[in-house]
C-alpha positions in Angstrom: -26.0 -0.5 -8.2 -23.7 -0.7 -11.2 -21.0 -3.3 -11.5 -17.8 -1.9 -10.0 -14.5 -2.3 -11.9 -12.0 -4.3 -9.9 -9.0 -2.3 -8.6 -6.0 -3.3 -6.6 -3.7 -0.4 -5.9 -0.6 -2.6 -5.7 -1.7 -5.1 -8.3 -0.7 -3.3 -11.5 3.1 -3.0 -11.3 3.5 -6.0 -13.6 1.8 -3.9 -16.4 4.2 -1.1 -15.9 7.2 -3.4 -16.1 5.9 -5.3 -19.2 5.1 -2.1 -21.1 8.6 -0.8 -20.7 10.6 -4.0 -20.8 11.6 -4.1 -17.2 12.5 -7.4 -15.4 9.7 -8.4 -13.1 10.4 -11.4 -10.9 8.1 -10.5 -8.0 6.0 -7.6 -6.8 8.0 -4.7 -5.4 7.9 -3.8 -1.7 5.6 -0.8 -1.6 3.3 0.3 1.2 1.2 3.3 2.1 2.2 5.5 5.0 0.3 8.5 6.5 1.9 11.4 8.2 -0.2 13.6 10.6 0.1 17.3 9.8 0.0 19.9 12.6 -3.5 21.1 11.9 -5.0 17.6 11.9 -4.9 16.8 8.2 -3.0 13.8 6.9 -0.5 13.5 4.1 -0.3 10.1 2.4 2.7 8.6 0.6 4.1 5.5 -1.0 7.2 4.0 0.6 9.1 1.9 -1.9 11.7 -0.6 -0.7 12.7 -1.7 2.8 15.6 0.7 3.5 15.6 4.4 4.3 14.3 6.4 1.3 17.1 7.7 -0.9 14.9 9.8 -3.1 11.7 11.9 -2.7 9.4 12.2 -5.7 6.6 14.8 -5.8 4.0 14.6 -8.6 2.3 17.4 -10.6 -1.1 19.0 -10.2 -4.0 16.6 -10.8 -1.7 13.6 -10.4 -0.8 11.4 -7.5 2.2 9.3 -6.3 1.5 6.5 -8.7 2.6 8.7 -11.6 6.1 7.6 -10.6 5.5 3.8 -10.6 7.5 3.0 -13.7 10.3 5.3 -12.7 10.4 3.7 -9.3 10.5 0.2 -10.7 13.4 1.2 -13.1 15.3 2.9 -10.3 15.0 -0.1 -7.9 15.9 2.1 -4.9 14.2 2.9 -1.6 12.2 6.1 -2.2 9.3 8.1 -1.0 6.5 9.2 -3.5 4.2 11.7 -2.0 0.5 12.4 -2.6 0.3 16.2 -2.4 -2.6 17.6 -0.3 -5.8 17.6 -2.3 -4.5 14.7 -4.4 -4.5 10.9 -4.2 -5.1 9.6 -0.7 -4.0 12.8 1.1 -6.3 15.2 2.9 -7.3 18.5 1.5 -5.0 21.5 1.0 -4.4 23.8 4.0 -7.0 26.7 4.3 -4.0 28.8 5.4 -2.8 28.6 1.8 -5.6 30.9 0.6 -4.0 34.1 -0.9 -0.5 32.7 -0.7 1.6 31.2 -3.5 0.1 27.7 -3.3 3.4 26.0 -3.7 4.6 27.6 -0.4 1.7 26.1 1.5 2.3 22.7 -0.1 6.0 22.8 0.7 5.1 23.3 4.4 3.1 20.1 4.4 5.7 18.2 2.3 8.5 19.2 4.7 6.7 17.5 7.6 6.4 14.3 5.6 10.1 14.3 4.4 11.3 15.1 7.9 9.3 12.1 9.2 9.9 9.6 6.4 12.9 10.5 4.3 15.1 13.0 6.3 18.3 11.7 4.7 17.2 11.4 1.0 19.9 12.3 -1.5 17.5 14.2 -3.8 14.0 15.7 -4.1 12.5 15.3 -7.6 9.5 17.5 -8.4 7.4 17.6 -11.6 5.2 20.6 -12.5 3.4 21.7 -9.4 5.6 19.3 -7.5 8.6 21.0 -8.9 7.3 24.4 -7.7 6.7 22.8 -4.3 10.2 21.5 -4.4 11.7 24.9 -5.2 9.9 26.4 -2.2 11.1 23.5 -0.1 14.7 23.9 -1.2 14.5 27.6 -0.3 12.8 27.2 3.1 14.2 23.8 4.2 17.6 23.3 2.5 18.5 20.7 5.0 15.9 18.4 3.5 16.9 19.0 -0.1 20.5 17.9 -0.8 19.9 17.8 -4.5 17.0 19.3 -6.4 15.6 17.9 -9.7 12.9 19.8 -11.6 10.8 17.9 -14.2 9.5 20.1 -16.9 8.9 23.2 -14.9 10.5 26.6 -14.1 9.1 29.7 -12.5 8.6 30.9 -16.1 5.4 28.9 -16.4 2.3 31.0 -17.1 -1.4 30.5 -17.3 -1.1 30.6 -21.1 1.6 27.9 -21.2 -0.5 25.7 -18.8 -3.8 26.4 -20.4 -4.2 22.9 -21.9 -3.6 21.3 -18.5 -5.9 23.7 -16.7 -8.7 23.2 -19.2 -8.3 19.4 -18.8 -8.4 19.5 -15.0 -11.3 21.9 -14.9 -13.3 19.8 -17.4 -16.3 17.6 -16.5 -16.6 16.8 -12.8 -18.1 13.4 -13.5 -18.0 10.8 -16.2 -20.8 8.4 -17.0 -18.5 5.3 -17.3 -14.9 4.3 -17.6 -14.9 4.6 -21.4 -15.9 8.2 -21.1 -13.1 9.2 -18.7 -10.6 7.2 -20.6 -11.5 8.8 -23.9 -11.1 12.3 -22.5 -7.7 11.3 -20.9 -6.4 9.8 -24.2 -7.4 13.0 -26.1 -5.4 15.1 -23.6 -2.3 12.8 -23.6 -1.4 12.1 -27.2 2.2 11.0 -26.2 1.0 8.3 -23.8 -0.1 4.7 -24.4 -3.7 3.8 -23.8 -2.6 1.1 -21.3 -0.6 3.5 -19.2 -3.5 6.0 -19.2 -5.9 3.3 -18.1 -3.7 2.5 -15.2 -3.4 6.2 -14.4 -7.1 6.6 -14.2 -7.6 3.6 -11.9 -5.1 5.2 -9.5 -6.4 8.7 -10.0 -10.2 8.3 -10.1 -12.9 6.6 -8.1 -15.9 4.8 -9.4 -19.2 5.7 -7.7 -22.0 3.3 -6.8 -24.0 4.3 -9.9 -21.0 3.4 -12.1 -19.9 6.9 -12.8 -16.3 8.1 -12.2 -14.9 11.2 -10.5 -11.3 12.2 -10.1 -9.5 11.8 -6.7 -7.7 15.1 -7.0 -9.1 18.5 -6.2 -10.1 20.5 -9.3 -8.1 23.7 -10.0 -9.9 26.8 -8.7 -12.3 28.0 -11.5 -11.4 31.5 -12.6 -15.1 32.6 -12.2 -15.0 31.9 -8.5 -11.4 32.6 -7.6 -9.4 35.6 -6.8 -6.9 36.7 -9.4 -4.0 35.3 -7.3 -5.7 32.0 -7.0 -6.8 31.7 -10.6 -3.5 32.9 -12.2 -0.7 32.4 -9.7 2.4 34.4 -10.5 5.4 32.1 -10.1 7.9 34.8 -11.2 9.0 35.6 -7.7 10.3 32.0 -7.4 13.1 32.9 -9.9 15.0 34.8 -7.2 14.4 32.0 -4.6 15.5 29.3 -7.1 18.6 31.3 -8.0 19.7 31.5 -4.4 19.7 27.8 -3.7 23.1 26.2 -3.1 22.5 22.5 -3.7 23.0 20.9 -7.1 20.1 21.4 -9.4 18.9 19.5 -12.5 16.2 20.6 -15.0 14.7 17.9 -17.1 12.8 19.5 -20.0 10.4 17.7 -22.3 10.8 18.8 -25.9 7.4 17.8 -27.3 4.8 20.5 -27.7 3.0 19.5 -24.5 5.9 20.8 -22.5 5.4 24.1 -20.5 9.1 25.0 -20.6 10.3 27.1 -23.6 13.7 28.3 -24.7 13.5 31.7 -22.8 12.6 29.7 -19.6 15.7 27.5 -20.1 17.9 30.5 -20.9 16.7 32.2 -17.7 17.3 29.0 -15.7 20.8 28.8 -17.0 21.4 32.5 -16.2 20.2 32.1 -12.6 22.0 28.7 -12.1 25.0 28.6 -14.4 26.3 25.4 -12.6 23.0 23.5 -12.9 22.4 20.6 -15.4 19.8 20.8 -18.1 18.7 17.6 -19.8 16.4 17.8 -22.8 14.3 14.7 -23.5 13.3 14.6 -27.1 10.4 12.2 -27.0 8.7 13.6 -23.9 6.1 16.2 -23.4 5.2 17.7 -20.0 4.8 14.3 -18.3 8.3 13.1 -18.7 7.7 10.4 -16.1 4.8 9.0 -18.2 6.3 9.5 -21.7 9.9 8.3 -21.1 10.1 6.9 -17.6 13.3 4.9 -18.3 15.2 7.9 -19.6 14.0 9.9 -16.6 15.1 7.2 -14.2 18.5 7.2 -15.9 18.8 11.0 -15.5 17.9 10.8 -11.8 20.3 8.0 -11.2 23.1 10.0 -12.8 22.2 13.1 -10.9 21.9 11.4 -7.5 23.9 8.1 -7.7 23.6 5.5 -5.1 26.1 5.7 -2.3 28.7 3.0 -2.2 
């Protein structure tokens, strides 16, 4: 058996704080919470703080709730960060999602968790696939979404725009050692520090007894074995649903080449939601929460300020 790399899920927050110059007097109050879904699966989440969650954060595809750690530390507010089905510590995706817009199926599961753990949250923040999920949630369950913040995603995303992400996720299924998985991750994330990517891997991958590493998240459906709808989901119909929401909406757009939002997407977003707010983050790519977490925290705070 190979030597296993030590990992403490709640023992790395001091690194997040140090990297971004945040005050760190003591470990934050964070705990894991599971919610039972109607079909017997379980959805896992991180509860930050000791009060009722004021915010809900939903990560992107192939990520997990820890992608928000630095943002959560900067905000310093009670919040709920969810592991989407098929990601992190949550159970698999619902088999009922086959043939449907995947975000619709995910939204059904997320609604159960929010209703149980954060029914009075002031805003739902969704990044990438989490943003698509949040759009479906806002359309179907507006009572759970008082404000909607979308991080680098619109219904204008296409397979071509997301190709670099899909190729990365559908890359090698296993890695011989930590150096191998780190090298591939660094290559895919040129805007991120190596230290932050190392933390991300520890949260998002599992070391096997032989020393190899595998991702925690479910791989995207390979095009060779998927139906056309599964391999290349068409998010275009979400434009109409997004345009019909009545809560305040914020779009945070990364401006580096890794972003999947382009100018026509932003124009369409503004046309559909003329009262919405658009914030451009110059130094961020697709992963705004990883590239510029303090700026994103500030935008969230301004969009959904603390009560009182």
